[in-house]
Phi, psi and omega in degrees: 000135179247125178245140180226130175220150183223155176215119182063233179262012180250140178232135178248126177243126180243131177249123183219140177281356185261159174241151178295140009257036182302126183301324179298324179295319179297321178296317180295315179298314178301318179294318179296321176297318180301315178299319179295322179295313185287332183266333190281158178291328177265073190301327185268358185301318184250005184298319180296317179292323175301315182295319178300314179294322178300313181292316178302316178297316179297320178296316179295323177296336178269014179060034173260139178284113186223142182222146169296144177299140185288313182269149173274165178061032173272175178277358180215163184250332184225140174253131178241137173247114186280173177299333178277006182065027176272137176267126183239133178258130184242124175261125183249130174229151181225154176210159179251123183296326185272012181279184186280346182284135178282319187261342184043073184281132173258112182278165172053049180274356179270071182241182178267103178205166178258322179232142177248121180244122179255126175251119178254118184257136173247130187286321186221114352289155182293113180217164174230146170244134183241122181248128183241118182232149169283166178300321178296329179284335178285318190311314182295345184257003182271134176233119180055040179076009184238148176245121178270121191252338181228168178203163175260128176235120184051042176082359181247133178282138178210163177288142180301141188299329180299336181282339186307321183287352181258002183297124176054040178273057182298332183298335178299315180285320181300324185265000184296000000 
């Protein structure tokens, strides 16, 4: 299958042997977007979309019914229907640990969602850390509507320590 999409004077062509809604295709698409992010001069252009597909794929792998939000510019990116038939709204945000920003500020985090998922990408070696918080867990760390996610300690950039306890907490969404 050949997919083509364009924005401005740039066109992205993806060739994939999979068809939608195959989970493997989403993983492949997410990985291809990730490669484009890591190689491109505009490193953050596709990082958000990569993070959304990464989280969507992880939710599906955990046998959770999950869908991309239908409308754009909503307060959340993914809708999950749990085993208890509860509808859960997931807001996904991403940042790159190796960029020039010291604090990697996530703006406008005071939106309508149930879970906030932060994907922190490290370019070399390429890895991701996924932090899962409830909206109530995000609130104490918000300053002027913004969430500060990284800091420099002894000259080395790292994720802020308050996030450590939220690393890979998938059970929060699974049990919602």
